One Martini backbone bead per residue (centre of mass of N, CA, C, O) as a GRO file, in nm:
protein
  292
    1UNK     BB    1  -1.469   2.953  -1.011
    2UNK     BB    2  -1.666   2.683  -0.959
    3UNK     BB    3  -1.751   2.426  -1.166
    4UNK     BB    4  -2.035   2.266  -1.221
    5UNK     BB    5  -2.181   1.977  -1.265
    6UNK     BB    6  -2.375   1.803  -1.441
    7UNK     BB    7  -2.610   1.562  -1.430
    8UNK     BB    8  -2.487   1.380  -1.651
    9UNK     BB    9  -2.201   1.370  -1.527
   10UNK     BB   10  -2.281   1.244  -1.256
   11UNK     BB   11  -2.404   0.987  -1.374
   12UNK     BB   12  -2.156   0.890  -1.524
   13UNK     BB   13  -1.970   0.872  -1.276
   14UNK     BB   14  -2.147   0.670  -1.119
   15UNK     BB   15  -2.136   0.440  -1.327
   16UNK     BB   16  -1.829   0.408  -1.337
   17UNK     BB   17  -1.791   0.349  -1.034
   18UNK     BB   18  -1.974   0.100  -1.026
   19UNK     BB   19  -1.816  -0.071  -1.229
   20UNK     BB   20  -1.545  -0.066  -1.073
   21UNK     BB   21  -1.654  -0.197  -0.816
   22UNK     BB   22  -1.743  -0.462  -0.948
   23UNK     BB   23  -1.464  -0.543  -1.052
   24UNK     BB   24  -1.330  -0.546  -0.773
   25UNK     BB   25  -1.511  -0.766  -0.650
   26UNK     BB   26  -1.446  -0.988  -0.856
   27UNK     BB   27  -1.139  -0.987  -0.786
   28UNK     BB   28  -1.167  -1.030  -0.461
   29UNK     BB   29  -1.342  -1.286  -0.416
   30UNK     BB   30  -1.131  -1.520  -0.432
   31UNK     BB   31  -0.960  -1.421  -0.192
   32UNK     BB   32  -1.184  -1.428   0.016
   33UNK     BB   33  -1.256  -1.729  -0.013
   34UNK     BB   34  -0.975  -1.833   0.075
   35UNK     BB   35  -0.959  -1.697   0.349
   36UNK     BB   36  -1.218  -1.820   0.471
   37UNK     BB   37  -1.145  -2.120   0.419
   38UNK     BB   38  -0.885  -2.111   0.607
   39UNK     BB   39  -1.080  -2.038   0.874
   40UNK     BB   40  -1.226  -2.293   0.850
   41UNK     BB   41  -1.355  -2.578   0.911
   42UNK     BB   42  -1.384  -2.894   0.798
   43UNK     BB   43  -1.695  -2.913   0.818
   44UNK     BB   44  -1.769  -2.642   0.678
   45UNK     BB   45  -1.624  -2.701   0.407
   46UNK     BB   46  -1.793  -2.963   0.343
   47UNK     BB   47  -2.089  -2.820   0.350
   48UNK     BB   48  -1.960  -2.546   0.216
   49UNK     BB   49  -1.857  -2.406  -0.082
   50UNK     BB   50  -1.965  -2.121   0.035
   51UNK     BB   51  -1.826  -1.861   0.250
   52UNK     BB   52  -1.873  -1.568   0.410
   53UNK     BB   53  -1.844  -1.671   0.724
   54UNK     BB   54  -1.728  -1.820   0.981
   55UNK     BB   55  -1.862  -1.932   1.273
   56UNK     BB   56  -1.565  -2.068   1.360
   57UNK     BB   57  -1.285  -1.935   1.372
   58UNK     BB   58  -0.965  -2.073   1.255
   59UNK     BB   59  -0.594  -2.158   1.279
   60UNK     BB   60  -0.530  -2.460   1.217
   61UNK     BB   61  -0.411  -2.456   0.929
   62UNK     BB   62  -0.170  -2.272   1.003
   63UNK     BB   63  -0.054  -2.441   1.234
   64UNK     BB   64  -0.004  -2.689   1.057
   65UNK     BB   65   0.191  -2.553   0.844
   66UNK     BB   66   0.403  -2.452   1.096
   67UNK     BB   67   0.477  -2.727   1.261
   68UNK     BB   68   0.689  -2.734   1.044
   69UNK     BB   69   0.964  -2.664   0.817
   70UNK     BB   70   0.844  -2.673   0.530
   71UNK     BB   71   0.698  -2.399   0.483
   72UNK     BB   72   0.911  -2.194   0.589
   73UNK     BB   73   1.134  -2.293   0.394
   74UNK     BB   74   0.985  -2.231   0.127
   75UNK     BB   75   0.951  -1.931   0.188
   76UNK     BB   76   1.255  -1.863   0.210
   77UNK     BB   77   1.332  -1.955  -0.072
   78UNK     BB   78   1.154  -1.755  -0.225
   79UNK     BB   79   1.277  -1.500  -0.105
   80UNK     BB   80   1.567  -1.548  -0.194
   81UNK     BB   81   1.520  -1.574  -0.499
   82UNK     BB   82   1.382  -1.300  -0.536
   83UNK     BB   83   1.600  -1.110  -0.424
   84UNK     BB   84   1.857  -1.215  -0.567
   85UNK     BB   85   1.745  -1.229  -0.857
   86UNK     BB   86   1.653  -0.933  -0.888
   87UNK     BB   87   1.924  -0.797  -0.834
   88UNK     BB   88   2.071  -0.937  -1.070
   89UNK     BB   89   1.884  -0.844  -1.297
   90UNK     BB   90   1.914  -0.536  -1.265
   91UNK     BB   91   2.218  -0.519  -1.291
   92UNK     BB   92   2.252  -0.657  -1.574
   93UNK     BB   93   2.049  -0.486  -1.734
   94UNK     BB   94   2.183  -0.209  -1.684
   95UNK     BB   95   2.473  -0.283  -1.791
   96UNK     BB   96   2.354  -0.338  -2.086
   97UNK     BB   97   2.167  -0.088  -2.150
   98UNK     BB   98   2.363   0.152  -2.137
   99UNK     BB   99   2.543   0.102  -2.393
  100UNK     BB  100   2.292   0.060  -2.592
  101UNK     BB  101   2.199   0.371  -2.566
  102UNK     BB  102   2.444   0.414  -2.753
  103UNK     BB  103   2.478   0.493  -3.092
  104UNK     BB  104   2.814   0.469  -3.094
  105UNK     BB  105   2.812   0.176  -3.073
  106UNK     BB  106   2.967  -0.090  -3.166
  107UNK     BB  107   2.761  -0.324  -3.303
  108UNK     BB  108   2.468  -0.254  -3.212
  109UNK     BB  109   2.278  -0.391  -3.422
  110UNK     BB  110   2.377  -0.678  -3.373
  111UNK     BB  111   2.303  -0.694  -3.075
  112UNK     BB  112   1.998  -0.633  -3.112
  113UNK     BB  113   1.941  -0.877  -3.288
  114UNK     BB  114   2.026  -1.095  -3.083
  115UNK     BB  115   1.819  -1.013  -2.868
  116UNK     BB  116   1.560  -1.035  -3.043
  117UNK     BB  117   1.593  -1.334  -3.127
  118UNK     BB  118   1.535  -1.452  -2.833
  119UNK     BB  119   1.220  -1.377  -2.844
  120UNK     BB  120   1.162  -1.607  -3.074
  121UNK     BB  121   1.417  -1.787  -3.010
  122UNK     BB  122   1.505  -2.108  -2.862
  123UNK     BB  123   1.648  -2.395  -2.738
  124UNK     BB  124   1.505  -2.504  -2.486
  125UNK     BB  125   1.473  -2.735  -2.240
  126UNK     BB  126   1.702  -2.946  -2.293
  127UNK     BB  127   1.944  -2.759  -2.347
  128UNK     BB  128   1.913  -2.607  -2.078
  129UNK     BB  129   1.971  -2.852  -1.898
  130UNK     BB  130   2.258  -2.917  -2.006
  131UNK     BB  131   2.383  -2.645  -1.928
  132UNK     BB  132   2.332  -2.659  -1.626
  133UNK     BB  133   2.483  -2.928  -1.581
  134UNK     BB  134   2.767  -2.845  -1.709
  135UNK     BB  135   2.796  -2.592  -1.489
  136UNK     BB  136   2.700  -2.702  -1.191
  137UNK     BB  137   2.383  -2.597  -1.114
  138UNK     BB  138   2.258  -2.836  -1.025
  139UNK     BB  139   2.080  -2.818  -0.735
  140UNK     BB  140   2.072  -2.497  -0.736
  141UNK     BB  141   2.002  -2.161  -0.710
  142UNK     BB  142   2.155  -2.077  -0.970
  143UNK     BB  143   1.952  -2.220  -1.171
  144UNK     BB  144   1.725  -1.982  -1.104
  145UNK     BB  145   1.914  -1.724  -1.203
  146UNK     BB  146   2.128  -1.735  -1.437
  147UNK     BB  147   1.950  -1.813  -1.700
  148UNK     BB  148   1.765  -1.529  -1.610
  149UNK     BB  149   1.921  -1.248  -1.593
  150UNK     BB  150   1.808  -1.162  -1.889
  151UNK     BB  151   1.549  -0.980  -2.032
  152UNK     BB  152   1.484  -0.871  -2.342
  153UNK     BB  153   1.241  -0.688  -2.297
  154UNK     BB  154   1.352  -0.528  -2.053
  155UNK     BB  155   1.607  -0.430  -2.194
  156UNK     BB  156   1.472  -0.255  -2.412
  157UNK     BB  157   1.317  -0.068  -2.222
  158UNK     BB  158   1.565   0.036  -2.066
  159UNK     BB  159   1.714   0.148  -2.308
  160UNK     BB  160   1.493   0.354  -2.385
  161UNK     BB  161   1.504   0.507  -2.119
  162UNK     BB  162   1.803   0.595  -2.132
  163UNK     BB  163   1.768   0.765  -2.401
  164UNK     BB  164   1.596   0.997  -2.241
  165UNK     BB  165   1.855   1.093  -2.130
  166UNK     BB  166   2.044   1.349  -2.125
  167UNK     BB  167   2.358   1.393  -2.268
  168UNK     BB  168   2.463   1.638  -2.098
  169UNK     BB  169   2.505   1.487  -1.830
  170UNK     BB  170   2.735   1.303  -1.926
  171UNK     BB  171   2.928   1.524  -2.023
  172UNK     BB  172   2.957   1.670  -1.751
  173UNK     BB  173   3.067   1.425  -1.591
  174UNK     BB  174   3.325   1.386  -1.768
  175UNK     BB  175   3.445   1.670  -1.703
  176UNK     BB  176   3.459   1.575  -1.384
  177UNK     BB  177   3.582   1.259  -1.408
  178UNK     BB  178   3.374   1.051  -1.488
  179UNK     BB  179   3.281   0.742  -1.532
  180UNK     BB  180   3.055   0.518  -1.647
  181UNK     BB  181   2.983   0.388  -1.372
  182UNK     BB  182   2.927   0.651  -1.217
  183UNK     BB  183   2.706   0.753  -1.404
  184UNK     BB  184   2.514   0.519  -1.360
  185UNK     BB  185   2.495   0.537  -1.037
  186UNK     BB  186   2.462   0.869  -0.997
  187UNK     BB  187   2.252   0.934  -1.250
  188UNK     BB  188   2.082   0.719  -1.401
  189UNK     BB  189   1.944   0.559  -1.173
  190UNK     BB  190   1.797   0.797  -1.022
  191UNK     BB  191   1.638   0.875  -1.302
  192UNK     BB  192   1.521   0.547  -1.318
  193UNK     BB  193   1.312   0.453  -1.101
  194UNK     BB  194   1.057   0.373  -1.259
  195UNK     BB  195   1.197   0.149  -1.423
  196UNK     BB  196   1.323  -0.013  -1.192
  197UNK     BB  197   1.056  -0.075  -1.045
  198UNK     BB  198   0.918  -0.224  -1.277
  199UNK     BB  199   1.138  -0.449  -1.319
  200UNK     BB  200   1.130  -0.552  -1.034
  201UNK     BB  201   0.843  -0.659  -1.053
  202UNK     BB  202   0.878  -0.851  -1.286
  203UNK     BB  203   1.105  -1.026  -1.163
  204UNK     BB  204   0.975  -1.097  -0.889
  205UNK     BB  205   0.728  -1.248  -0.998
  206UNK     BB  206   0.886  -1.459  -1.158
  207UNK     BB  207   1.037  -1.583  -0.912
  208UNK     BB  208   0.794  -1.647  -0.730
  209UNK     BB  209   0.650  -1.824  -0.977
  210UNK     BB  210   0.849  -2.038  -0.988
  211UNK     BB  211   0.841  -2.383  -1.133
  212UNK     BB  212   0.979  -2.535  -1.373
  213UNK     BB  213   1.276  -2.491  -1.285
  214UNK     BB  214   1.249  -2.648  -1.021
  215UNK     BB  215   1.168  -2.918  -1.146
  216UNK     BB  216   1.428  -2.947  -1.329
  217UNK     BB  217   1.684  -2.850  -1.114
  218UNK     BB  218   1.540  -2.965  -0.844
  219UNK     BB  219   1.582  -3.252  -0.615
  220UNK     BB  220   1.562  -3.112  -0.343
  221UNK     BB  221   1.303  -3.060  -0.124
  222UNK     BB  222   1.454  -2.833   0.054
  223UNK     BB  223   1.462  -2.641  -0.231
  224UNK     BB  224   1.182  -2.574  -0.243
  225UNK     BB  225   0.936  -2.382  -0.325
  226UNK     BB  226   0.612  -2.272  -0.277
  227UNK     BB  227   0.493  -2.368  -0.551
  228UNK     BB  228   0.568  -2.669  -0.531
  229UNK     BB  229   0.432  -2.719  -0.260
  230UNK     BB  230   0.149  -2.644  -0.360
  231UNK     BB  231   0.128  -2.880  -0.555
  232UNK     BB  232   0.144  -3.104  -0.341
  233UNK     BB  233  -0.120  -3.014  -0.197
  234UNK     BB  234  -0.341  -2.962  -0.425
  235UNK     BB  235  -0.286  -3.202  -0.635
  236UNK     BB  236  -0.141  -3.452  -0.471
  237UNK     BB  237  -0.213  -3.467  -0.165
  238UNK     BB  238   0.026  -3.449   0.031
  239UNK     BB  239   0.171  -3.523   0.308
  240UNK     BB  240   0.384  -3.389   0.568
  241UNK     BB  241   0.362  -3.077   0.626
  242UNK     BB  242   0.258  -3.150   0.911
  243UNK     BB  243   0.178  -3.162   1.275
  244UNK     BB  244  -0.095  -3.270   1.436
  245UNK     BB  245   0.001  -3.312   1.735
  246UNK     BB  246   0.099  -3.005   1.779
  247UNK     BB  247  -0.191  -2.875   1.768
  248UNK     BB  248  -0.364  -3.137   1.878
  249UNK     BB  249  -0.513  -3.410   2.008
  250UNK     BB  250  -0.805  -3.368   1.825
  251UNK     BB  251  -0.687  -3.315   1.553
  252UNK     BB  252  -0.819  -3.232   1.226
  253UNK     BB  253  -0.742  -3.236   0.909
  254UNK     BB  254  -0.804  -2.967   0.681
  255UNK     BB  255  -0.783  -2.995   0.355
  256UNK     BB  256  -0.908  -2.728   0.244
  257UNK     BB  257  -0.769  -2.534   0.445
  258UNK     BB  258  -0.477  -2.605   0.367
  259UNK     BB  259  -0.490  -2.519   0.074
  260UNK     BB  260  -0.573  -2.220   0.131
  261UNK     BB  261  -0.330  -2.154   0.310
  262UNK     BB  262  -0.118  -2.205   0.091
  263UNK     BB  263  -0.220  -1.985  -0.100
  264UNK     BB  264  -0.170  -1.752   0.096
  265UNK     BB  265   0.136  -1.794   0.126
  266UNK     BB  266   0.186  -1.756  -0.202
  267UNK     BB  267   0.038  -1.457  -0.228
  268UNK     BB  268   0.074  -1.233  -0.008
  269UNK     BB  269   0.374  -1.136  -0.028
  270UNK     BB  270   0.361  -1.025  -0.329
  271UNK     BB  271   0.126  -0.822  -0.275
  272UNK     BB  272   0.299  -0.629  -0.086
  273UNK     BB  273   0.470  -0.499  -0.325
  274UNK     BB  274   0.277  -0.327  -0.504
  275UNK     BB  275   0.224  -0.055  -0.341
  276UNK     BB  276   0.536   0.043  -0.368
  277UNK     BB  277   0.531   0.026  -0.716
  278UNK     BB  278   0.275   0.148  -0.857
  279UNK     BB  279   0.357   0.455  -0.920
  280UNK     BB  280   0.586   0.346  -1.139
  281UNK     BB  281   0.465   0.156  -1.350
  282UNK     BB  282   0.338   0.323  -1.585
  283UNK     BB  283   0.577   0.514  -1.640
  284UNK     BB  284   0.795   0.300  -1.703
  285UNK     BB  285   0.657   0.161  -1.946
  286UNK     BB  286   0.589   0.402  -2.131
  287UNK     BB  287   0.868   0.535  -2.160
  288UNK     BB  288   1.015   0.266  -2.259
  289UNK     BB  289   0.815   0.229  -2.526
  290UNK     BB  290   0.824   0.530  -2.685
  291UNK     BB  291   1.133   0.516  -2.696
  292UNK     BB  292   1.380   0.459  -2.969
   0.00000   0.00000   0.00000
């Protein structure tokens, strides 16, 4: 028999849902405002600080942004750094977290202390720059990936997650002749998909939003990612991003629309990643944080 909810429970549920809907609208409103502003004409953006929907929607700002190779190239650079950097991060973090998950590892406590120490103290910006320059990584994509291969916080969480995997599985695999690398790839990684997906999201967002490292280590404008290009457009208001003549004979560059279109270019791709990893996110973080 299905138990019916009382009137007070229904009212409580309705109030909770209403509050959550309001929070969702407040969260989505800035994105909606940017999207609408990018579709509005230059005149409409100048006359109205907030537009519910443009009277004459236009894609002129987007056509202007992709009329030259500047924006597509920056977008491809961001995608490359995010994909390559995240893959390297996950591989190196897993390879280091797996041995640390074994309590019989020699000097394990010393290694854990050294890892934890880096979460509190670091060399700083200038020593980091000299290390990158001395290793020949300056002005290369490697400078954006190699110095941040392993995040200490993510490493500790992944190590804790690995400790939750039954030791009997590893012992059975060793009896079948599997070595440590095969155990990691064939048993541990498939069982750790929630954690792997969570750390993939952490690393991917960090690489996509990378800004300061690009400013420090990349001197070639053709190797700038989309975040640095967005700074050039929004803050410095520099031109040369697109070719107005290729858009139309009487085309007038919409400054506000171009800025909002650039923000959409830098925001939308990484937002598309969240729905695919969301179901693993909470489980991966919680399991990795509560197991010691």
